[in-house]
N, C-alpha and C positions, 0 to 999 in steps of 0.2 A: 152788296158789292161782293164780287167773287175775286179771289186772289188771282185767278186766271186773267181777268180783265186788266188788273194792275200789272201783271207780268207781261202781257201783250203790250201794254202801254210803255213799259220800260224798253222793250225791243223797238217800239215805234219811236220813242224818244231818242234812242241811239241812231236810228235812221234819220230822224229830223236834224239832230245836231251834226251828223256827218254831212248832210246836204247843206246845212247852213255854213259849216266850216268851208266846204268846197266853194260855195258862192262867195264867201268872204275873201278867200284866197284869189279867186278870179277877179273880184272887184279891186282888191289891193294891187294886183298886177296891172290893172288898167289905170287906176287913180294914183298909185304910189302912196296910198295912205298907210301909215305904219301900223304895226300890231297894237291893239289896245291891251293894256294891262289892268284895266278897271276890274275885271273879274278877280284877278289875283289879289289886288289890293283890298277888294271887298272881303274876300275870304280871310286875308291877313288880319283885317280888323275884327271880323267875326270870331276868329280864333285867338284874338288878343296877342298876336305875334309881334315882335319888334319890326319896325319898318326896315325893308331892305331894297336895294336897287332892283329895277325890273328884271335885269338879266339873271338875278339870283332868285327870282320868283316864278320862273317859267313853269315849273311843275305845279305850283299853286294855281297859276293862271289856267293851266289845262284842267286841273282838278275841278275848279269852279265852272269853267266853260262847259266841259263835258258832263260833269256831275249834275248841274242844274238842268241841262237839256234832257239827260236820261231820266232823272227823278221826276221832273214835271210830266214826262211822258206817261207815267202811271196815272196821273189825273185824266189825261186824254183817253186812256184805255177805259177808265171807269165812265167817262162821259159817253163814249161810244156804246158801252153796255147799257147805259140808262136812256139811250135814244138821242143824245145830242151828237149827231153824226153829220157827215157831209160838209159842204163848204160853210154852212152856218155854224156848225160845231167847231170847225177849225178857226173861224173868225173869232168866236167867243174865246177859244183857247189862245189865240194870238194876244188878246187883251190880258189874259191871265199871265202869259209869259212876260209881257211888258210891265205889268203891275209887279210881278215878282222881282224882276231886275231892278226897277226903279225904287221899290221899297227897300231892298237890301242895300243898294248903292247909296241912296240918300240917307237912310237910317244910320249907316256907318260913317257918313260924312265924306265918302269917296267920290260920289257923283254929284251932279247938279241936275235940277229939274229939266227935263228934255225940252221944254218950251224956251229955255234960255240958250240952247245949243244953236249953232249955225244951221240954217235950213238944210244944207247938203248933208250934214251929219244926221239930222232927223230922218231924212229920206233914206239914207243908207241903213240906219238902224231898223226902221220900219220894214224895209225890203228884206233884210236878213232875217228878222224875226218872223216875217210872213213865210219865207221859205221854210224855216223851222216848223212853224205851226201847221202849215198845210201839208208838208211832208209827213210830219208826225201824225196828223189827222188821217191822211190817206192810208197809212200803214195800220194805225189803230183800228180804223173802220174795216179794213180788210181782214185783220186777225181776230177781231172781237165781234161776237154775235150781239146784235141789239134786240130790242123788243120786237115782237112780231108786228108787221105793218108799219114800221118806222124805218125809213121814210115811206110814205104811202106809195103804193105802186101806181105808175102813170102810164098812159098810153103814149106812144111816140107822137111828137108834134104833128107829124103828117097824118096821123089817124084821128085827130081831134076835130 
């Protein structure tokens, strides 16, 4: 692994979490869904801080929301360098992002298993995390060189 791939991934993660946040704000404007403070409460538990009301944990919420997105991007940069690129690499990364969120949220007792959530909340979470994963992947793949021949060069569909 090169540090360059991880650094490119951090930049990609920033792009991904920016796109996810924009998508969340657009969705919230349409659905009137309130902000989630689960990231802040998760970090609060991880740091063993005393519980405080949501409005007093906004900075903690942002730190966890943006921090996870940026830091996990380093993994996607390394994935790109090792040949796990394109939509399949991004789909694999989507699952890593979901696993990371659910492990931290449920291990701290803040969250509930997603299959217990209402279906609309499951769909919203999957769509937002997909925006994150595929944006992060597109940027990581663009910034990071992968192994030669990965993916294999193809002729255009009309030439086959």
